[in-house]
C-alpha positions as CSV (number, residue, x, y, z in Angstrom):
1,M,99.8,76.1,93.2
2,A,103.2,76.5,91.5
3,F,104.8,77.9,94.6
4,M,103.4,75.2,97.1
5,S,106.5,72.9,96.6
6,E,109.0,75.9,97.0
7,P,110.5,75.5,93.5
8,D,114.0,76.9,92.6
9,L,112.7,78.0,89.4
10,V,109.1,79.2,88.2
11,L,108.4,79.9,84.5
12,L,105.5,82.3,84.0
13,D,104.4,82.2,80.2
14,E,102.4,85.5,79.7
15,P,100.8,85.8,83.1
16,C,98.8,88.9,81.8
17,A,97.5,87.4,78.7
18,G,93.7,87.5,78.7
19,V,93.8,89.3,82.0
20,N,91.4,92.3,82.6
21,P,93.9,95.3,82.6
22,S,92.6,96.4,86.1
23,L,94.0,93.1,87.6
24,V,97.6,93.3,85.9
25,G,98.9,95.6,88.9
26,G,97.6,93.0,91.3
27,I,99.6,90.2,89.6
28,S,102.9,92.4,89.6
29,T,102.3,93.1,93.3
30,L,101.7,89.4,94.3
31,L,104.8,88.4,92.2
32,K,106.9,91.0,93.9
33,Q,105.7,89.9,97.3
34,L,106.5,86.3,96.6
35,N,110.0,87.2,95.5
36,Q,110.7,89.3,98.4
37,T,109.2,86.6,100.8
38,R,111.2,83.9,99.2
39,A,114.5,85.8,98.9
40,S,114.3,86.6,102.6
41,G,113.9,83.0,103.5
42,K,116.3,80.1,103.5
43,K,115.4,79.1,99.9
44,A,115.4,81.6,97.2
45,S,113.4,81.2,94.0
46,S,114.2,82.5,90.4
47,F,111.4,83.7,88.2
48,V,111.5,83.7,84.4
49,V,108.7,85.7,82.9
50,I,107.8,85.6,79.2
51,E,105.5,88.4,78.6
52,H,104.6,90.9,75.9
53,N,103.1,93.6,78.3
54,M,106.0,95.8,78.4
55,D,104.7,98.0,81.2
56,F,104.3,94.9,83.4
57,V,107.8,93.7,82.5
58,M,109.4,97.0,83.2
59,D,107.6,97.3,86.4
60,L,108.3,93.8,87.7
61,C,111.7,92.8,86.4
62,H,115.1,93.9,87.5
63,R,116.8,92.2,84.5
64,I,115.3,91.8,81.0
65,L,116.3,89.8,78.0
66,V,114.7,90.8,74.7
67,M,114.6,88.5,71.8
68,V,113.8,88.9,68.1
69,E,113.3,85.9,65.8
70,G,114.7,83.5,68.4
71,Q,117.9,85.7,68.9
72,V,118.9,87.7,71.8
73,L,119.0,91.4,70.9
74,A,119.5,93.0,74.3
75,V,119.9,92.3,78.0
76,G,119.8,94.8,80.8
77,T,118.0,96.8,83.5
78,P,114.6,98.3,82.6
79,D,116.3,101.5,82.0
80,E,118.9,100.2,79.7
81,I,116.3,98.3,77.7
82,R,114.1,101.6,77.4
83,G,117.0,103.4,75.9
84,N,118.3,100.7,73.7
85,K,118.2,101.8,70.1
86,A,118.0,98.2,68.7
87,V,115.1,97.4,71.0
88,L,113.2,100.5,69.9
89,D,113.9,99.7,66.3
90,A,112.8,96.2,66.5
91,Y,109.5,96.8,68.6
92,L,108.5,100.3,67.7
93,G,109.7,100.6,64.1
94,N,111.9,103.7,64.8
């Protein structure tokens, strides 16, 4: 329903929360298709995804912003975020 009015910005707050893990890939595929369809059309949309499922985020997003205690810790591509020592320390306790 959120896409029916062709919004400029869509906020998705934890779209995988409470979802059966077997359906998460389908959500990612659908969002990628919506992004490609909208990007190729006359009116592009931006998506902001707030999510704790890092596999989902890494697969879906081309730019990631990581926050800790309300502060921006890192911004970058999935590869940059995967290799960021501060992110690893904050979230994996390294």
